[in-house]
C-alpha positions in Angstrom: 106.5 486.5 113.0 107.7 484.3 110.2 106.6 480.7 109.9 108.7 478.7 107.4 106.8 475.6 106.7 108.7 473.0 104.7 106.7 469.9 103.5 108.1 466.4 103.9 111.4 467.6 105.4 113.7 464.9 106.8 114.8 464.5 110.3 118.4 464.8 108.9 118.0 468.5 109.6 118.4 467.7 113.3 120.8 464.8 112.7 123.8 466.2 110.8 125.8 463.0 111.2 123.4 461.2 108.8 122.9 463.8 106.1 124.7 464.6 102.9 123.2 468.0 102.4 124.6 471.2 103.9 122.2 473.6 105.8 124.1 476.3 107.7 121.1 478.7 107.5 118.4 476.4 108.7 120.8 475.4 111.5 120.7 479.0 112.7 123.9 478.2 114.5 124.3 478.9 117.3 121.2 481.1 118.1 118.2 478.7 118.2 116.2 476.4 120.2 115.8 473.0 118.5 113.0 470.6 119.6 113.8 467.0 119.0 110.4 465.6 120.1 108.2 467.9 118.0 105.2 466.2 116.3 102.9 467.4 113.5 99.3 467.1 112.7 96.8 468.9 110.4 97.0 472.6 111.1 94.0 472.9 113.3 93.2 472.9 116.9 89.9 471.8 118.4 87.6 474.1 120.2 85.7 472.8 123.2 82.5 472.4 121.1 84.3 470.1 118.8 84.7 472.5 115.9 88.3 473.1 114.4 90.3 476.2 114.3 92.4 476.5 111.2 95.9 477.6 112.3 96.9 480.1 109.7 93.6 482.1 109.4 93.1 482.2 113.2 96.6 483.5 113.8 96.0 486.4 111.4 92.6 487.0 112.9 93.6 486.7 116.5 96.8 488.7 116.3 95.7 491.3 113.8 98.9 491.1 111.7 99.6 492.2 108.2 100.1 488.9 106.5 101.7 487.0 103.5 100.9 483.5 102.7 103.0 481.8 100.0 103.6 478.3 98.8 101.9 475.0 98.1 98.1 474.5 98.3 96.3 471.3 98.2 92.9 472.8 98.1 90.4 471.5 95.5 90.4 473.5 92.3 93.4 475.5 93.7 91.2 477.5 96.1 93.3 479.8 98.3 93.1 479.9 102.0 90.5 482.4 102.8 88.5 484.0 105.7 85.9 486.7 105.8 88.0 488.3 108.5 91.2 488.5 106.4 92.1 492.0 105.6 94.6 491.5 102.8 96.2 488.6 100.9 99.3 488.2 98.9 99.1 484.5 97.8 101.3 482.6 95.4 99.7 479.2 95.6 100.2 476.0 93.6 99.3 472.3 93.6 100.7 469.3 91.7 98.4 467.3 89.4 100.2 464.6 87.4 101.1 465.1 83.8 98.2 464.1 81.4 97.7 460.3 81.3 100.0 459.6 84.2 99.8 459.1 87.9 101.9 460.3 90.7 104.3 457.4 90.7 108.0 456.9 91.1 108.4 456.4 87.4 106.6 459.7 86.7 108.6 461.6 89.2 111.8 460.2 87.5 110.9 460.7 83.9 108.4 463.5 83.5 109.9 466.7 82.3 109.3 469.9 84.2 107.1 471.5 81.5 104.8 468.4 81.4 103.4 469.1 84.9 100.2 471.3 84.5 100.8 473.3 87.7 99.5 476.8 88.0 101.1 479.7 89.9 98.4 481.9 91.4 98.2 485.2 93.1 95.1 486.0 95.2 93.2 483.1 93.5 94.1 484.2 89.9 96.3 482.0 87.7 99.3 484.1 86.6 101.4 481.3 85.0 100.6 477.8 83.7 102.5 475.6 83.5 104.6 477.3 86.1 108.4 476.8 86.1 108.7 474.7 89.3 112.5 475.0 89.4 112.1 478.7 90.3 109.4 478.3 93.0 111.9 478.5 95.9 113.4 481.7 94.5 110.1 483.3 93.7 108.5 482.5 97.0 111.5 483.8 98.8 111.7 487.0 96.9 107.9 487.5 97.5 108.3 487.1 101.2 111.3 489.4 101.3 109.5 492.1 99.4 106.5 491.8 101.9 108.8 492.1 104.9 110.4 495.2 103.6 107.1 496.9 102.9 105.6 496.1 106.3 108.6 496.5 108.5 106.9 499.3 110.4 103.9 497.0 111.2 103.4 493.7 113.0 103.4 491.0 110.3 102.9 487.3 109.8 104.7 485.4 107.1 103.6 481.9 106.3 105.9 480.5 103.8 105.1 477.0 102.8 107.7 475.9 100.1 106.6 473.3 97.5 110.0 471.6 97.8 110.9 469.0 98.8 107.4 467.6 98.0 107.6 465.6 94.8 108.1 466.4 92.0 111.5 467.9 92.8 113.1 470.6 90.8 116.0 472.9 91.7 117.2 476.1 90.1 120.3 476.1 87.9 122.4 477.6 90.7 121.7 474.5 92.9 120.9 471.7 90.5 123.5 469.0 90.7 125.5 470.8 93.3 124.9 468.8 96.5 126.1 465.4 97.5 122.6 464.2 98.1 121.3 464.2 94.5 118.2 466.1 93.6 116.7 465.9 97.1 119.9 467.4 98.5 119.9 470.1 95.8 116.4 471.3 96.8 117.2 471.1 100.5 120.3 473.3 100.0 118.3 475.7 98.0 115.7 475.8 100.8 118.6 476.6 103.2 119.5 479.5 100.9 116.0 480.7 101.1 116.1 480.7 105.0 119.4 482.5 104.9 118.1 485.3 102.6 115.0 485.8 104.9 117.1 485.9 108.0 119.6 488.3 106.4 116.6 490.5 105.4 115.5 490.7 109.0 119.0 491.8 110.1 119.3 494.4 107.4 115.9 495.8 108.2 116.6 495.9 112.0 113.9 493.3 112.7 115.9 490.4 114.2 115.3 491.2 117.8 111.5 491.7 117.3 110.8 488.8 115.0 110.2 485.1 115.9 111.1 482.7 113.1 109.9 479.1 113.3 111.1 476.4 110.9 109.2 473.1 110.7 107.4 470.7 108.5 104.1 469.0 108.0 105.4 465.4 108.1 108.4 463.2 107.5 109.9 462.2 104.2 108.2 460.1 101.5 111.0 457.6 101.6 109.2 455.2 99.3 110.0 457.5 96.4 113.8 456.7 96.9 116.1 459.5 95.7 113.1 462.0 95.5 112.0 461.2 99.1 114.8 461.6 101.6 115.1 459.5 104.8 113.8 459.7 108.4 116.8 457.7 109.8 117.3 457.0 112.6 113.4 457.1 113.0 111.3 454.3 111.7 108.6 455.0 109.1 107.8 457.9 106.7 105.1 460.2 105.6 101.5 459.1 106.4 102.6 456.5 108.9 102.4 456.8 112.7 105.8 455.5 113.3 108.0 458.2 114.6 109.4 458.9 111.1 105.9 460.1 110.0 104.8 462.8 112.4 108.1 463.6 114.3 109.7 466.4 112.4 112.3 469.1 112.8 111.3 472.3 114.5 113.6 475.2 115.2 112.7 478.5 116.9 114.9 481.5 116.2 114.7 484.8 118.1 117.9 486.6 119.0 118.0 488.1 122.4 114.8 486.1 123.5 115.5 482.5 122.9 118.7 481.0 124.2 120.6 478.4 122.2 119.5 474.9 123.2 118.6 471.5 122.1 115.3 470.4 123.8 113.8 466.8 123.9 110.6 468.3 125.4 107.3 467.0 124.0 105.5 469.4 121.7 102.9 469.2 118.9 102.4 471.8 116.2 98.9 472.6 117.4 100.7 474.0 120.5 101.8 476.9 118.3 98.4 478.6 118.7 98.5 479.2 122.5 102.2 479.6 122.5 102.1 482.5 120.0 99.1 484.0 121.8 101.3 484.0 124.9 104.3 485.5 123.2 102.3 488.3 121.6 100.3 489.0 124.8 97.0 488.1 123.0 94.1 486.3 124.6 92.6 483.1 123.4 88.9 483.2 123.7 87.1 480.9 126.2 86.5 477.4 124.8 88.8 478.0 121.8 91.9 475.7 120.9 91.1 473.4 123.7 93.9 470.9 122.8 96.7 473.5 122.3 99.1 474.1 125.1 101.4 477.1 125.8 105.1 476.1 125.3 106.5 479.6 125.9 108.2 478.5 129.2 109.9 475.6 127.2 111.3 478.0 124.7 112.3 480.9 126.8 113.3 479.3 130.1 114.1 475.7 129.2 111.2 474.4 131.4 109.5 471.1 131.2 106.8 470.7 128.6 103.2 470.7 129.9 102.3 468.2 127.2 102.2 464.7 128.4 100.4 462.8 125.8 99.1 462.8 122.1 96.9 460.6 119.9 98.1 459.8 116.5 95.4 459.7 113.8 95.8 459.0 110.2 92.3 458.5 108.8 91.6 456.5 112.0 93.3 456.4 115.5 96.4 454.2 115.3 98.9 455.1 118.0 99.2 457.1 121.2 102.2 458.6 123.2 102.1 459.1 127.0 105.3 460.4 128.5 108.2 458.3 127.2 105.9 455.4 126.0 104.2 454.9 122.7 101.6 452.2 121.9 100.5 451.1 118.4 97.1 449.5 117.7 97.7 449.7 113.9 100.7 450.3 111.7 101.7 450.6 108.0 105.1 451.1 106.4 103.9 453.4 103.6 100.9 455.2 102.3 100.6 453.7 98.9 102.4 451.6 96.2 105.0 453.9 94.6 104.9 452.1 91.3 101.1 452.0 90.9 99.8 454.8 93.2 97.4 452.3 94.9 96.7 453.2 98.4 97.7 450.9 101.2 95.5 450.9 104.4 97.0 450.3 107.9 97.2 446.9 109.3 95.3 446.6 112.6 97.3 444.5 115.1 96.0 441.5 117.1 98.1 442.7 120.0 99.3 446.3 120.4 103.1 447.2 120.3 104.7 449.2 123.0 108.0 451.2 122.8 110.0 453.5 124.9 110.5 456.2 122.4 113.0 458.1 124.5 115.4 455.1 124.8 114.4 453.5 121.5 113.9 456.3 119.0 113.8 453.9 116.1 111.0 451.8 117.6 112.8 448.6 117.1 112.2 446.8 120.4 108.6 446.0 121.4 108.5 445.9 125.2 104.7 445.1 125.6 105.3 441.6 127.1 107.5 442.7 129.8 105.6 445.8 130.8 101.9 444.8 131.2 101.1 447.6 133.7 102.3 450.2 131.2 100.6 448.5 128.4 97.2 448.5 130.2 97.6 452.2 131.3 98.3 453.4 127.8 95.6 451.2 126.3 93.1 452.8 128.7 94.4 456.4 128.0 94.3 455.6 124.2 90.6 454.6 124.4 89.7 457.6 126.5 91.6 459.9 124.1 89.7 458.5 121.0 86.3 458.9 122.8 87.2 462.5 123.6 88.3 463.5 120.1 86.0 461.5 117.9 83.0 461.2 120.2 82.9 457.4 119.6 84.4 454.3 121.2 87.5 453.0 119.4 86.5 450.7 116.5 82.9 452.0 116.3 
């Protein structure tokens, strides 16, 4: 299995009419299943006892794969993902502290030179280069992943490739710099598309296409407040770190020739559902009480069936929104996570009256229908409070 995890990708990947960048490899045309109602949360799934299961490490442990993890890390002091149960590790991890004396602001992203960012490149927890040349990250991660695939083609493997780009700061290699119609953001998107193409080509050359599931998705929507460095979630409202659709609703593409039929699905899925879905696909058993909030979506992928997921609670620091079926209720909102010029965080605004949207008919969340739908509003309010109690163990607002 190959998991291509691209941070802060824009919904434009699924909306070609609105984008300026060109992504033929990511499109996997025409052999893929695209999910248009796919949501993201932190990569963990709750157990029945309330503890969390970290997606990456548990996939490796549960399915007993050879594995490669490459890409961006946000762990304090650059600690790599680790587990006592992991058998081997080929890590190339980085993070992005700001240049000395500066903050992560729009001006910094616009004016700071590549060599000013004190970012390390690491392998198995050891720094191998600092400052690392960020414009080569996409190429280096891709080459590492390809090398791993070739070495392990005779064994079951799991590749988790979390590219730095298009997370700020943005840098593209000379081959792609200035080549797209979408500025630097478009440049890095098209280089990521090249990366996907190279990996898929490797699978074909190694005779692995028919036995390898490839998933392309993201951790959240774009950071639009950083303008040309952030992308756009249009036609969705909101951006990264908001619970408007533009925050957690992200592209998700499943590619598996011969197993997954070409389709565009609007079925409801959340990234935590990957856990039970992959278990089903590989014939593995999820242990009793584990991943209680993960649902098996294999019937959606392979047989175009209806999604078993009917609802989801959106939390950013605190519970803010809730989706049930086609409807979504907001008890708190915000337009951005912080001031792009100062770096000062901006908390959500709690609403006197909740907002209600039909996100199937109104994907941009433009028309509040709460006043004309009191029964639906009451039902979702009740479900929201029950979900908060179930997940946090506390009543909402306590």
